[in-house]
All heavy atoms as TSV, in Angstrom:
chain	resi	resn	atom	element	x	y	z
A	1	MET	N	N	-41.226	6.795	38.357
A	1	MET	CA	C	-41.423	7.419	37.071
A	1	MET	C	C	-41.292	8.942	37.201
A	1	MET	O	O	-41.726	9.523	38.179
A	1	MET	CB	C	-42.819	7.066	36.574
A	1	MET	CG	C	-42.874	6.962	35.103
A	1	MET	SD	S	-44.434	6.239	34.588
A	1	MET	CE	C	-44.338	6.736	32.938
A	2	PHE	N	N	-40.643	9.537	36.213
A	2	PHE	CA	C	-40.451	10.981	36.243
A	2	PHE	C	C	-41.754	11.717	35.975
A	2	PHE	O	O	-42.529	11.346	35.102
A	2	PHE	CB	C	-39.439	11.431	35.175
A	2	PHE	CG	C	-38.021	11.144	35.549
A	2	PHE	CD1	C	-37.248	10.308	34.776
A	2	PHE	CD2	C	-37.459	11.740	36.657
A	2	PHE	CE1	C	-35.942	10.055	35.107
A	2	PHE	CE2	C	-36.149	11.506	36.997
A	2	PHE	CZ	C	-35.386	10.653	36.220
A	3	SER	N	N	-41.960	12.772	36.701
A	3	SER	CA	C	-43.113	13.630	36.424
A	3	SER	C	C	-42.680	14.708	35.429
A	3	SER	O	O	-41.493	14.914	35.176
A	3	SER	CB	C	-43.622	14.267	37.708
A	3	SER	OG	O	-42.667	15.171	38.205
A	4	TYR	N	N	-43.643	15.406	34.888
A	4	TYR	CA	C	-43.327	16.478	33.943
A	4	TYR	C	C	-42.548	17.598	34.621
A	4	TYR	O	O	-41.675	18.219	34.028
A	4	TYR	CB	C	-44.615	17.048	33.331
A	4	TYR	CG	C	-45.269	16.108	32.352
A	4	TYR	CD1	C	-46.479	15.507	32.643
A	4	TYR	CD2	C	-44.658	15.826	31.138
A	4	TYR	CE1	C	-47.072	14.641	31.748
A	4	TYR	CE2	C	-45.235	14.960	30.230
A	4	TYR	CZ	C	-46.455	14.373	30.539
A	4	TYR	OH	O	-47.025	13.525	29.654
A	5	ARG	N	N	-42.844	17.849	35.873
A	5	ARG	CA	C	-42.159	18.901	36.614
A	5	ARG	C	C	-40.676	18.568	36.779
A	5	ARG	O	O	-39.816	19.414	36.610
A	5	ARG	CB	C	-42.822	19.062	37.975
A	5	ARG	CG	C	-42.417	20.305	38.698
A	5	ARG	CD	C	-43.196	20.462	39.966
A	5	ARG	NE	N	-44.482	21.061	39.665
A	5	ARG	CZ	C	-45.397	21.339	40.557
A	5	ARG	NH1	N	-45.194	21.043	41.825
A	5	ARG	NH2	N	-46.514	21.905	40.211
A	6	THR	N	N	-40.366	17.308	37.082
A	6	THR	CA	C	-38.981	16.881	37.233
A	6	THR	C	C	-38.244	16.949	35.901
A	6	THR	O	O	-37.103	17.410	35.834
A	6	THR	CB	C	-38.913	15.452	37.797
A	6	THR	OG1	O	-39.647	15.402	39.010
A	6	THR	CG2	C	-37.491	15.034	38.038
A	7	ALA	N	N	-38.887	16.511	34.826
A	7	ALA	CA	C	-38.264	16.548	33.502
A	7	ALA	C	C	-38.000	17.992	33.074
A	7	ALA	O	O	-36.927	18.307	32.537
A	7	ALA	CB	C	-39.152	15.847	32.487
A	8	ALA	N	N	-38.953	18.896	33.329
A	8	ALA	CA	C	-38.775	20.294	32.972
A	8	ALA	C	C	-37.631	20.914	33.785
A	8	ALA	O	O	-36.835	21.697	33.259
A	8	ALA	CB	C	-40.066	21.067	33.208
A	9	PHE	N	N	-37.527	20.553	35.060
A	9	PHE	CA	C	-36.450	21.055	35.903
A	9	PHE	C	C	-35.086	20.596	35.392
A	9	PHE	O	O	-34.142	21.380	35.322
A	9	PHE	CB	C	-36.664	20.595	37.348
A	9	PHE	CG	C	-35.573	21.013	38.275
A	9	PHE	CD1	C	-35.471	22.330	38.692
A	9	PHE	CD2	C	-34.638	20.103	38.727
A	9	PHE	CE1	C	-34.457	22.727	39.542
A	9	PHE	CE2	C	-33.617	20.476	39.578
A	9	PHE	CZ	C	-33.529	21.798	39.985
A	10	LEU	N	N	-34.984	19.338	35.001
A	10	LEU	CA	C	-33.712	18.816	34.485
A	10	LEU	C	C	-33.312	19.504	33.183
A	10	LEU	O	O	-32.142	19.842	32.978
A	10	LEU	CB	C	-33.803	17.306	34.290
A	10	LEU	CG	C	-33.845	16.478	35.572
A	10	LEU	CD1	C	-34.064	15.009	35.234
A	10	LEU	CD2	C	-32.576	16.659	36.367
A	11	ILE	N	N	-34.263	19.743	32.313
A	11	ILE	CA	C	-33.977	20.428	31.045
A	11	ILE	C	C	-33.532	21.864	31.316
A	11	ILE	O	O	-32.579	22.363	30.710
A	11	ILE	CB	C	-35.196	20.385	30.112
A	11	ILE	CG1	C	-35.409	18.945	29.625
A	11	ILE	CG2	C	-35.036	21.335	28.937
A	11	ILE	CD1	C	-36.680	18.728	28.862
A	12	LEU	N	N	-34.214	22.521	32.253
A	12	LEU	CA	C	-33.835	23.885	32.615
A	12	LEU	C	C	-32.421	23.939	33.178
A	12	LEU	O	O	-31.632	24.826	32.832
A	12	LEU	CB	C	-34.826	24.456	33.628
A	12	LEU	CG	C	-34.542	25.864	34.129
A	12	LEU	CD1	C	-34.674	26.869	32.988
A	12	LEU	CD2	C	-35.480	26.217	35.254
A	13	MET	N	N	-32.062	22.996	34.008
A	13	MET	CA	C	-30.717	22.961	34.582
A	13	MET	C	C	-29.666	22.735	33.500
A	13	MET	O	O	-28.599	23.348	33.526
A	13	MET	CB	C	-30.615	21.879	35.657
A	13	MET	CG	C	-31.429	22.165	36.897
A	13	MET	SD	S	-31.065	23.756	37.642
A	13	MET	CE	C	-29.393	23.522	38.164
A	14	LEU	N	N	-29.931	21.864	32.547
A	14	LEU	CA	C	-28.999	21.633	31.447
A	14	LEU	C	C	-28.804	22.901	30.613
A	14	LEU	O	O	-27.684	23.231	30.214
A	14	LEU	CB	C	-29.480	20.486	30.569
A	14	LEU	CG	C	-29.341	19.089	31.166
A	14	LEU	CD1	C	-30.024	18.063	30.267
A	14	LEU	CD2	C	-27.886	18.738	31.364
A	15	LEU	N	N	-29.888	23.618	30.355
A	15	LEU	CA	C	-29.779	24.862	29.592
A	15	LEU	C	C	-28.992	25.915	30.363
A	15	LEU	O	O	-28.173	26.640	29.783
A	15	LEU	CB	C	-31.174	25.393	29.248
A	15	LEU	CG	C	-31.936	24.603	28.191
A	15	LEU	CD1	C	-33.355	25.137	28.062
A	15	LEU	CD2	C	-31.230	24.656	26.860
A	16	LEU	N	N	-29.225	26.016	31.667
A	16	LEU	CA	C	-28.476	26.980	32.471
A	16	LEU	C	C	-26.990	26.658	32.498
A	16	LEU	O	O	-26.150	27.554	32.429
A	16	LEU	CB	C	-29.031	27.018	33.900
A	16	LEU	CG	C	-30.357	27.735	34.072
A	16	LEU	CD1	C	-30.852	27.579	35.499
A	16	LEU	CD2	C	-30.242	29.184	33.694
A	17	LEU	N	N	-26.639	25.387	32.586
A	17	LEU	CA	C	-25.235	24.999	32.561
A	17	LEU	C	C	-24.593	25.366	31.232
A	17	LEU	O	O	-23.448	25.796	31.175
A	17	LEU	CB	C	-25.083	23.504	32.838
A	17	LEU	CG	C	-25.344	23.070	34.279
A	17	LEU	CD1	C	-25.328	21.554	34.377
A	17	LEU	CD2	C	-24.324	23.679	35.215
A	18	GLN	N	N	-25.331	25.215	30.156
A	18	GLN	CA	C	-24.816	25.551	28.828
A	18	GLN	C	C	-24.597	27.053	28.712
A	18	GLN	O	O	-23.606	27.501	28.145
A	18	GLN	CB	C	-25.792	25.063	27.755
A	18	GLN	CG	C	-25.270	25.180	26.360
A	18	GLN	CD	C	-24.127	24.215	26.087
A	18	GLN	OE1	O	-23.895	23.276	26.826
A	18	GLN	NE2	N	-23.418	24.456	25.029
A	19	VAL	N	N	-25.506	27.857	29.265
A	19	VAL	CA	C	-25.373	29.313	29.202
A	19	VAL	C	C	-24.162	29.762	30.013
A	19	VAL	O	O	-23.388	30.606	29.577
A	19	VAL	CB	C	-26.660	29.999	29.715
A	19	VAL	CG1	C	-26.439	31.476	29.950
A	19	VAL	CG2	C	-27.785	29.786	28.720
A	20	VAL	N	N	-23.969	29.205	31.198
A	20	VAL	CA	C	-22.831	29.574	32.034
A	20	VAL	C	C	-21.531	29.200	31.347
A	20	VAL	O	O	-20.551	29.938	31.384
A	20	VAL	CB	C	-22.939	28.901	33.424
A	20	VAL	CG1	C	-21.651	29.034	34.200
A	20	VAL	CG2	C	-24.104	29.496	34.199
A	21	GLU	N	N	-21.512	28.079	30.657
A	21	GLU	CA	C	-20.324	27.617	29.958
A	21	GLU	C	C	-19.943	28.565	28.826
A	21	GLU	O	O	-18.776	28.804	28.561
A	21	GLU	CB	C	-20.603	26.217	29.387
A	21	GLU	CG	C	-19.401	25.357	29.235
A	21	GLU	CD	C	-19.811	23.952	28.859
A	21	GLU	OE1	O	-20.173	23.177	29.740
A	21	GLU	OE2	O	-19.776	23.662	27.651
A	22	ASN	N	N	-20.934	29.134	28.140
A	22	ASN	CA	C	-20.692	30.007	26.990
A	22	ASN	C	C	-20.866	31.481	27.338
A	22	ASN	O	O	-21.141	32.291	26.476
A	22	ASN	CB	C	-21.650	29.644	25.851
A	22	ASN	CG	C	-21.376	28.269	25.315
A	22	ASN	OD1	O	-20.249	27.825	25.314
A	22	ASN	ND2	N	-22.414	27.586	24.891
A	23	GLU	N	N	-20.693	31.841	28.596
A	23	GLU	CA	C	-20.946	33.205	29.029
A	23	GLU	C	C	-20.077	34.219	28.299
A	23	GLU	O	O	-20.554	35.268	27.890
A	23	GLU	CB	C	-20.717	33.309	30.531
A	23	GLU	CG	C	-21.118	34.632	31.115
A	23	GLU	CD	C	-20.993	34.621	32.615
A	23	GLU	OE1	O	-21.290	33.594	33.235
A	23	GLU	OE2	O	-20.583	35.656	33.140
A	24	ALA	N	N	-18.817	33.946	28.115
A	24	ALA	CA	C	-17.922	34.883	27.439
A	24	ALA	C	C	-18.300	35.069	25.979
A	24	ALA	O	O	-18.100	36.134	25.419
A	24	ALA	CB	C	-16.480	34.406	27.544
A	25	VAL	N	N	-18.866	34.059	25.368
A	25	VAL	CA	C	-19.241	34.132	23.965
A	25	VAL	C	C	-20.497	34.973	23.769
A	25	VAL	O	O	-20.701	35.562	22.730
A	25	VAL	CB	C	-19.456	32.704	23.409
A	25	VAL	CG1	C	-19.896	32.738	21.967
A	25	VAL	CG2	C	-18.177	31.906	23.553
A	26	SER	N	N	-21.335	35.068	24.790
A	26	SER	CA	C	-22.617	35.742	24.645
A	26	SER	C	C	-22.498	37.263	24.558
A	26	SER	O	O	-23.418	37.922	24.121
A	26	SER	CB	C	-23.553	35.355	25.791
A	26	SER	OG	O	-23.053	35.841	27.014
A	27	PHE	N	N	-21.394	37.841	24.986
A	27	PHE	CA	C	-21.232	39.287	24.921
A	27	PHE	C	C	-20.875	39.708	23.495
A	27	PHE	O	O	-20.092	39.052	22.820
A	27	PHE	CB	C	-20.124	39.753	25.865
A	27	PHE	CG	C	-20.496	39.676	27.312
A	27	PHE	CD1	C	-19.891	38.766	28.148
A	27	PHE	CD2	C	-21.462	40.528	27.822
A	27	PHE	CE1	C	-20.235	38.701	29.477
A	27	PHE	CE2	C	-21.813	40.469	29.153
A	27	PHE	CZ	C	-21.200	39.550	29.981
A	28	PRO	N	N	-21.418	40.835	23.018
A	28	PRO	CA	C	-21.102	41.294	21.657
A	28	PRO	C	C	-19.747	41.993	21.572
A	28	PRO	O	O	-19.341	42.404	20.523
A	28	PRO	CB	C	-22.238	42.265	21.350
A	28	PRO	CG	C	-22.683	42.760	22.674
A	28	PRO	CD	C	-22.468	41.617	23.636
A	29	TRP	N	N	-19.066	42.166	22.677
A	29	TRP	CA	C	-17.742	42.789	22.676
A	29	TRP	C	C	-16.746	41.885	23.376
A	29	TRP	O	O	-17.116	40.974	24.096
A	29	TRP	CB	C	-17.799	44.160	23.346
A	29	TRP	CG	C	-18.258	44.108	24.767
A	29	TRP	CD1	C	-17.483	43.870	25.856
A	29	TRP	CD2	C	-19.585	44.241	25.252
A	29	TRP	NE1	N	-18.242	43.859	26.990
A	29	TRP	CE2	C	-19.542	44.084	26.655
A	29	TRP	CE3	C	-20.813	44.476	24.652
A	29	TRP	CZ2	C	-20.669	44.166	27.454
A	29	TRP	CZ3	C	-21.940	44.554	25.458
A	29	TRP	CH2	C	-21.856	44.410	26.833
A	30	SER	N	N	-15.491	42.147	23.157
A	30	SER	CA	C	-14.437	41.359	23.801
A	30	SER	C	C	-13.251	42.272	24.079
A	30	SER	O	O	-13.272	43.452	23.739
A	30	SER	CB	C	-14.027	40.190	22.909
A	30	SER	OG	O	-13.456	40.662	21.721
A	31	CYS	N	N	-12.234	41.727	24.678
A	31	CYS	CA	C	-11.064	42.527	25.040
A	31	CYS	C	C	-10.394	43.168	23.811
A	31	CYS	O	O	-10.092	44.358	23.836
A	31	CYS	CB	C	-10.086	41.665	25.828
A	31	CYS	SG	S	-8.871	42.620	26.755
A	32	PRO	N	N	-10.170	42.449	22.721
A	32	PRO	CA	C	-9.539	43.091	21.547
A	32	PRO	C	C	-10.374	44.222	20.936
A	32	PRO	O	O	-9.822	45.188	20.429
A	32	PRO	CB	C	-9.366	41.951	20.555
A	32	PRO	CG	C	-9.323	40.723	21.391
A	32	PRO	CD	C	-10.238	41.008	22.541
A	33	THR	N	N	-11.709	44.125	20.991
A	33	THR	CA	C	-12.531	45.203	20.430
A	33	THR	C	C	-12.453	46.466	21.275
A	33	THR	O	O	-12.748	47.548	20.783
A	33	THR	CB	C	-14.001	44.782	20.269
A	33	THR	OG1	O	-14.521	44.417	21.544
A	33	THR	CG2	C	-14.148	43.621	19.305
A	34	LEU	N	N	-12.064	46.332	22.534
A	34	LEU	CA	C	-11.864	47.500	23.399
A	34	LEU	C	C	-10.405	47.977	23.375
A	34	LEU	O	O	-10.029	48.834	24.157
A	34	LEU	CB	C	-12.244	47.157	24.847
A	34	LEU	CG	C	-13.709	46.872	25.119
A	34	LEU	CD1	C	-13.885	46.383	26.546
A	34	LEU	CD2	C	-14.547	48.115	24.875
A	35	SER	N	N	-9.597	47.414	22.496
A	35	SER	CA	C	-8.159	47.684	22.418
A	35	SER	C	C	-7.475	47.347	23.737
A	35	SER	O	O	-6.593	48.071	24.201
A	35	SER	CB	C	-7.891	49.152	22.059
A	35	SER	OG	O	-8.449	49.452	20.813
A	36	GLY	N	N	-7.897	46.228	24.318
A	36	GLY	CA	C	-7.334	45.798	25.587
A	36	GLY	C	C	-6.338	44.660	25.438
A	36	GLY	O	O	-6.144	44.116	24.352
A	37	VAL	N	N	-5.722	44.333	26.558
A	37	VAL	CA	C	-4.736	43.265	26.622
A	37	VAL	C	C	-5.121	42.351	27.779
A	37	VAL	O	O	-5.482	42.824	28.854
A	37	VAL	CB	C	-3.320	43.841	26.866
A	37	VAL	CG1	C	-2.296	42.740	26.976
A	37	VAL	CG2	C	-2.942	44.815	25.773
A	38	CYS	N	N	-5.046	41.041	27.560
A	38	CYS	CA	C	-5.330	40.079	28.624
A	38	CYS	C	C	-4.087	39.907	29.497
A	38	CYS	O	O	-3.022	39.579	28.992
A	38	CYS	CB	C	-5.745	38.734	28.028
A	38	CYS	SG	S	-7.300	38.798	27.126
A	39	ARG	N	N	-4.234	40.177	30.782
A	39	ARG	CA	C	-3.125	40.059	31.734
A	39	ARG	C	C	-3.627	39.386	33.009
A	39	ARG	O	O	-4.809	39.376	33.282
A	39	ARG	CB	C	-2.583	41.424	32.126
A	39	ARG	CG	C	-2.069	42.275	31.025
A	39	ARG	CD	C	-1.536	43.580	31.625
A	39	ARG	NE	N	-1.324	44.612	30.641
A	39	ARG	CZ	C	-0.187	44.817	30.005
A	39	ARG	NH1	N	0.837	44.050	30.251
A	39	ARG	NH2	N	-0.071	45.779	29.136
A	40	LYS	N	N	-2.677	38.872	33.789
A	40	LYS	CA	C	-3.012	38.334	35.110
A	40	LYS	C	C	-3.409	39.463	36.050
A	40	LYS	O	O	-4.345	39.355	36.821
A	40	LYS	CB	C	-1.830	37.559	35.704
A	40	LYS	CG	C	-1.598	36.220	35.063
A	40	LYS	CD	C	-2.451	35.190	35.757
A	40	LYS	CE	C	-2.037	33.809	35.279
A	40	LYS	NZ	N	-2.881	32.789	35.831
A	41	VAL	N	N	-2.660	40.565	36.006
A	41	VAL	CA	C	-2.911	41.740	36.848
A	41	VAL	C	C	-2.765	42.979	35.968
A	41	VAL	O	O	-1.782	43.102	35.232
A	41	VAL	CB	C	-1.908	41.803	38.022
A	41	VAL	CG1	C	-2.131	43.045	38.856
A	41	VAL	CG2	C	-1.999	40.557	38.884
A	42	CYS	N	N	-3.729	43.892	36.053
A	42	CYS	CA	C	-3.652	45.121	35.262
A	42	CYS	C	C	-2.603	46.068	35.844
A	42	CYS	O	O	-2.373	46.088	37.052
A	42	CYS	CB	C	-5.014	45.819	35.252
A	42	CYS	SG	S	-6.297	44.913	34.382
A	43	LEU	N	N	-1.993	46.851	34.964
A	43	LEU	CA	C	-1.053	47.879	35.398
A	43	LEU	C	C	-1.827	49.009	36.090
A	43	LEU	O	O	-3.021	49.177	35.844
A	43	LEU	CB	C	-0.289	48.425	34.189
A	43	LEU	CG	C	0.565	47.408	33.424
A	43	LEU	CD1	C	1.139	48.056	32.173
A	43	LEU	CD2	C	1.662	46.864	34.312
A	44	PRO	N	N	-1.165	49.796	36.932
A	44	PRO	CA	C	-1.859	50.886	37.631
A	44	PRO	C	C	-2.498	51.913	36.693
A	44	PRO	O	O	-3.502	52.525	37.024
A	44	PRO	CB	C	-0.764	51.547	38.464
A	44	PRO	CG	C	0.273	50.502	38.632
A	44	PRO	CD	C	0.210	49.655	37.396
A	45	SER	N	N	-1.952	52.082	35.503
A	45	SER	CA	C	-2.488	53.060	34.553
A	45	SER	C	C	-3.613	52.496	33.690
A	45	SER	O	O	-4.189	53.223	32.877
A	45	SER	CB	C	-1.365	53.568	33.657
A	45	SER	OG	O	-0.815	52.487	32.922
A	46	GLU	N	N	-3.953	51.212	33.840
A	46	GLU	CA	C	-4.972	50.565	33.022
A	46	GLU	C	C	-6.279	50.396	33.785
A	46	GLU	O	O	-6.287	50.311	35.012
A	46	GLU	CB	C	-4.485	49.185	32.556
A	46	GLU	CG	C	-3.288	49.248	31.647
A	46	GLU	CD	C	-2.762	47.886	31.286
A	46	GLU	OE1	O	-2.859	46.958	32.119
A	46	GLU	OE2	O	-2.241	47.751	30.174
A	47	MET	N	N	-7.356	50.348	33.027
A	47	MET	CA	C	-8.680	50.102	33.606
A	47	MET	C	C	-9.017	48.622	33.481
A	47	MET	O	O	-8.725	48.001	32.464
A	47	MET	CB	C	-9.734	50.938	32.880
A	47	MET	CG	C	-9.559	52.412	33.058
A	47	MET	SD	S	-10.741	53.367	32.111
A	47	MET	CE	C	-12.260	52.896	32.870
A	48	PHE	N	N	-9.648	48.074	34.495
A	48	PHE	CA	C	-10.033	46.657	34.530
A	48	PHE	C	C	-11.444	46.508	33.961
A	48	PHE	O	O	-12.359	47.207	34.368
A	48	PHE	CB	C	-9.969	46.164	35.975
A	48	PHE	CG	C	-10.715	44.899	36.229
A	48	PHE	CD1	C	-10.278	43.713	35.685
A	48	PHE	CD2	C	-11.849	44.889	37.011
A	48	PHE	CE1	C	-10.961	42.539	35.920
A	48	PHE	CE2	C	-12.537	43.727	37.251
A	48	PHE	CZ	C	-12.091	42.548	36.707
A	49	PHE	N	N	-11.624	45.591	32.988
A	49	PHE	CA	C	-12.922	45.361	32.377
A	49	PHE	C	C	-13.396	43.918	32.513
A	49	PHE	O	O	-14.185	43.447	31.713
A	49	PHE	CB	C	-12.900	45.747	30.895
A	49	PHE	CG	C	-13.162	47.197	30.668
A	49	PHE	CD1	C	-12.123	48.097	30.657
A	49	PHE	CD2	C	-14.445	47.662	30.510
A	49	PHE	CE1	C	-12.357	49.443	30.466
A	49	PHE	CE2	C	-14.697	49.006	30.321
A	49	PHE	CZ	C	-13.636	49.903	30.301
A	50	GLY	N	N	-12.911	43.190	33.488
A	50	GLY	CA	C	-13.357	41.814	33.688
A	50	GLY	C	C	-12.687	40.858	32.722
A	50	GLY	O	O	-11.769	41.215	31.991
A	51	PRO	N	N	-13.173	39.624	32.670
A	51	PRO	CA	C	-12.549	38.598	31.830
A	51	PRO	C	C	-13.082	38.561	30.399
A	51	PRO	O	O	-13.167	37.508	29.802
A	51	PRO	CB	C	-12.899	37.309	32.573
A	51	PRO	CG	C	-14.222	37.615	33.184
A	51	PRO	CD	C	-14.167	39.070	33.571
A	52	LEU	N	N	-13.433	39.677	29.808
A	52	LEU	CA	C	-14.070	39.735	28.485
A	52	LEU	C	C	-13.262	39.031	27.404
A	52	LEU	O	O	-12.393	39.618	26.784
A	52	LEU	CB	C	-14.282	41.191	28.061
A	52	LEU	CG	C	-15.239	42.015	28.903
A	52	LEU	CD1	C	-15.196	43.462	28.463
A	52	LEU	CD2	C	-16.632	41.459	28.775
A	53	GLY	N	N	-13.541	37.784	27.165
A	53	GLY	CA	C	-12.876	37.039	26.110
A	53	GLY	C	C	-11.479	36.572	26.446
A	53	GLY	O	O	-10.795	36.012	25.593
A	54	CYS	N	N	-11.016	36.798	27.649
A	54	CYS	CA	C	-9.689	36.342	28.057
A	54	CYS	C	C	-9.796	34.926	28.633
A	54	CYS	O	O	-10.879	34.497	29.026
A	54	CYS	CB	C	-9.109	37.272	29.113
A	54	CYS	SG	S	-8.843	38.955	28.520
A	55	GLY	N	N	-8.689	34.241	28.681
A	55	GLY	CA	C	-8.670	32.894	29.227
A	55	GLY	C	C	-8.908	32.897	30.728
A	55	GLY	O	O	-8.941	33.942	31.377
A	56	LYS	N	N	-9.057	31.716	31.267
A	56	LYS	CA	C	-9.322	31.582	32.696
A	56	LYS	C	C	-8.155	32.148	33.511
A	56	LYS	O	O	-7.005	31.825	33.262
A	56	LYS	CB	C	-9.531	30.110	33.033
A	56	LYS	CG	C	-10.055	29.887	34.426
A	56	LYS	CD	C	-10.458	28.462	34.627
A	56	LYS	CE	C	-11.155	28.326	35.966
A	56	LYS	NZ	N	-11.951	27.134	36.023
A	57	GLY	N	N	-8.486	33.011	34.459
A	57	GLY	CA	C	-7.463	33.609	35.297
A	57	GLY	C	C	-6.874	34.902	34.750
A	57	GLY	O	O	-6.032	35.521	35.381
A	58	PHE	N	N	-7.302	35.331	33.567
A	58	PHE	CA	C	-6.788	36.555	32.970
A	58	PHE	C	C	-7.865	37.631	32.957
A	58	PHE	O	O	-9.053	37.341	32.899
A	58	PHE	CB	C	-6.301	36.306	31.536
A	58	PHE	CG	C	-5.045	35.509	31.479
A	58	PHE	CD1	C	-5.082	34.132	31.388
A	58	PHE	CD2	C	-3.808	36.141	31.535
A	58	PHE	CE1	C	-3.923	33.390	31.345
A	58	PHE	CE2	C	-2.637	35.406	31.490
A	58	PHE	CZ	C	-2.700	34.023	31.401
A	59	LEU	N	N	-7.446	38.893	32.994
A	59	LEU	CA	C	-8.338	40.039	33.010
A	59	LEU	C	C	-8.106	40.887	31.771
A	59	LEU	O	O	-7.007	40.940	31.241
A	59	LEU	CB	C	-8.060	40.895	34.248
A	59	LEU	CG	C	-8.034	40.179	35.574
A	59	LEU	CD1	C	-7.517	41.117	36.664
A	59	LEU	CD2	C	-9.412	39.666	35.926
A	60	CYS	N	N	-9.142	41.580	31.338
A	60	CYS	CA	C	-9.003	42.511	30.220
A	60	CYS	C	C	-8.594	43.862	30.773
A	60	CYS	O	O	-9.315	44.476	31.556
A	60	CYS	CB	C	-10.325	42.622	29.469
A	60	CYS	SG	S	-10.230	43.752	28.061
A	61	CYS	N	N	-7.414	44.339	30.373
A	61	CYS	CA	C	-6.876	45.608	30.850
A	61	CYS	C	C	-6.813	46.578	29.667
A	61	CYS	O	O	-6.195	46.291	28.654
A	61	CYS	CB	C	-5.484	45.404	31.435
A	61	CYS	SG	S	-5.437	44.199	32.757
A	62	VAL	N	N	-7.455	47.740	29.827
A	62	VAL	CA	C	-7.515	48.739	28.751
A	62	VAL	C	C	-6.829	50.008	29.224
A	62	VAL	O	O	-7.141	50.545	30.279
A	62	VAL	CB	C	-8.982	49.037	28.383
A	62	VAL	CG1	C	-9.058	50.085	27.292
A	62	VAL	CG2	C	-9.687	47.755	27.937
A	63	SER	N	N	-5.873	50.493	28.416
A	63	SER	CA	C	-5.138	51.693	28.804
A	63	SER	C	C	-5.790	52.955	28.238
A	63	SER	O	O	-5.625	54.032	28.792
A	63	SER	CB	C	-3.682	51.603	28.353
A	63	SER	OG	O	-3.625	51.459	26.958
A	64	HIS	N	N	-6.505	52.849	27.109
A	64	HIS	CA	C	-7.165	54.014	26.522
A	64	HIS	C	C	-8.312	53.537	25.630
A	64	HIS	O	O	-8.345	52.398	25.198
A	64	HIS	CB	C	-6.177	54.839	25.713
A	64	HIS	CG	C	-5.635	54.104	24.521
A	64	HIS	ND1	N	-4.603	53.195	24.622
A	64	HIS	CD2	C	-5.988	54.117	23.210
A	64	HIS	CE1	C	-4.341	52.682	23.429
A	64	HIS	NE2	N	-5.168	53.234	22.553
A	65	PHE	N	N	-9.228	54.435	25.353
A	65	PHE	CA	C	-10.330	54.151	24.427
A	65	PHE	C	C	-10.060	54.824	23.110
A	65	PHE	O	O	-9.388	55.846	23.040
A	65	PHE	CB	C	-11.654	54.671	24.986
A	65	PHE	CG	C	-12.163	53.880	26.145
A	65	PHE	CD1	C	-12.055	54.363	27.435
A	65	PHE	CD2	C	-12.741	52.648	25.955
A	65	PHE	CE1	C	-12.527	53.637	28.501
A	65	PHE	CE2	C	-13.215	51.914	27.012
A	65	PHE	CZ	C	-13.109	52.406	28.287
A	66	LEU	N	N	-10.613	54.250	22.035
A	66	LEU	CA	C	-10.438	54.828	20.710
A	66	LEU	C	C	-11.301	56.051	20.530
A	66	LEU	O	O	-12.297	56.245	21.022
A	66	LEU	CB	C	-10.792	53.792	19.624
A	66	LEU	CG	C	-9.823	52.626	19.549
A	66	LEU	CD1	C	-10.335	51.608	18.542
A	66	LEU	CD2	C	-8.454	53.098	19.134
């Protein structure tokens, strides 16, 4: 029989998996709001800002700020 500690641990793990899955959605900004472009590799003149709203394997590359 499951104990309360085991049930709480399983619920916590499910919530953590859900948060990791929606990590890109949790940020209030994304690549388009920074006037960036999603690329596999950033150009030498661009700054790298991580995968902010880009698909898997793509990076947010920003050449200038507004």
